[in-house]
C-alpha positions in Angstrom: 10.9 21.5 -40.0 14.1 20.6 -41.6 15.9 17.4 -41.3 19.0 19.2 -39.9 17.2 20.3 -36.8 18.2 17.2 -34.9 19.3 17.9 -31.3 22.3 16.0 -30.1 22.3 15.5 -26.3 25.4 15.8 -24.3 26.2 13.5 -21.5 25.4 16.2 -18.9 22.0 16.8 -20.5 21.2 13.1 -20.5 22.3 12.7 -16.9 20.3 15.7 -15.8 17.2 14.4 -17.6 17.6 10.9 -16.1 18.0 12.4 -12.6 14.9 14.5 -13.1 12.9 11.4 -14.2 14.2 9.4 -11.2 13.1 12.2 -8.8 9.6 12.3 -10.4 9.4 8.5 -10.0 10.4 8.6 -6.4 7.8 11.3 -5.7 5.1 9.3 -7.4 6.1 6.2 -5.3 5.8 8.2 -2.1 2.4 9.7 -3.1 0.9 6.4 -4.0 2.3 4.4 -1.1 -0.4 1.9 -0.1 0.2 2.6 3.6 -0.9 6.2 3.1 -4.1 5.1 1.2 -5.0 2.3 3.5 -4.2 4.3 6.7 -6.2 7.3 5.5 -9.3 5.2 4.6 -9.2 3.4 7.9 -9.0 6.6 9.8 -11.8 8.2 7.9 -14.1 5.1 8.2 -13.0 4.7 11.8 -14.1 8.2 12.7 -17.5 7.6 11.0 -18.1 4.2 12.7 -17.0 5.5 16.1 -19.4 8.5 15.8 -22.1 6.0 14.9 -21.2 3.9 17.9 -21.3 6.9 20.3 -24.7 7.9 19.0 -26.2 4.3 19.0 -29.5 3.9 20.8 -29.9 1.3 23.6 -32.1 -0.8 21.2 -29.2 -1.1 18.7 -26.8 -2.1 21.5 -29.3 -4.6 22.8 -29.7 -6.1 19.3 -25.9 -6.8 19.4 -26.3 -8.7 22.7 -25.2 -5.7 24.8 -22.0 -4.9 22.9 -21.6 -1.5 21.3 -20.2 -3.1 18.2 -20.0 0.1 16.2 -18.0 1.8 18.9 -15.5 -1.0 19.3 -15.2 -1.6 15.5 -14.6 2.2 15.0 -11.9 2.3 17.6 -10.2 -0.7 16.1 -10.3 0.9 12.6 -8.9 4.1 14.0 -6.1 2.3 15.7 -5.3 0.3 12.5 -5.3 3.5 10.4 -3.1 5.3 12.8 -0.7 2.3 12.8 -0.4 2.4 9.0 0.2 6.2 9.0 2.8 5.9 11.8 4.5 3.1 9.9 4.6 5.3 6.8 6.1 8.2 8.9 8.7 6.0 10.7 9.8 3.9 7.7 9.3 6.1 4.6 9.8 4.7 1.1 13.5 4.6 0.3 14.5 6.6 -2.7 15.6 4.5 -5.7 19.3 3.7 -5.8 20.8 5.1 -9.0 22.2 2.4 -11.2 26.0 2.6 -11.7 26.3 1.1 -15.2 29.7 0.9 -16.7 30.1 2.5 -20.1 30.7 0.1 -22.9 34.0 0.3 -24.6 
């Protein structure tokens, strides 16, 4: 390559590239929102523990002093997971506010 192959960006190209990077960053922030991860894990584990509670034998319930602990814990985990996912849906991550820097004179 020659030394004269330098590309000089125009203001429009720079602004377009910055906007594209900001959009990618906002998308990544929404994808990796902790509410989505925590809510999803609690729902999955809640389903598993609830099924374990439904299928518990009477001996397992008697061992827990008559309380079907797996069932109640699974229901609690499901409710917490649904809460996190509802929170994510009702209050989504706000997109970043573009900075309004003044050009230097």
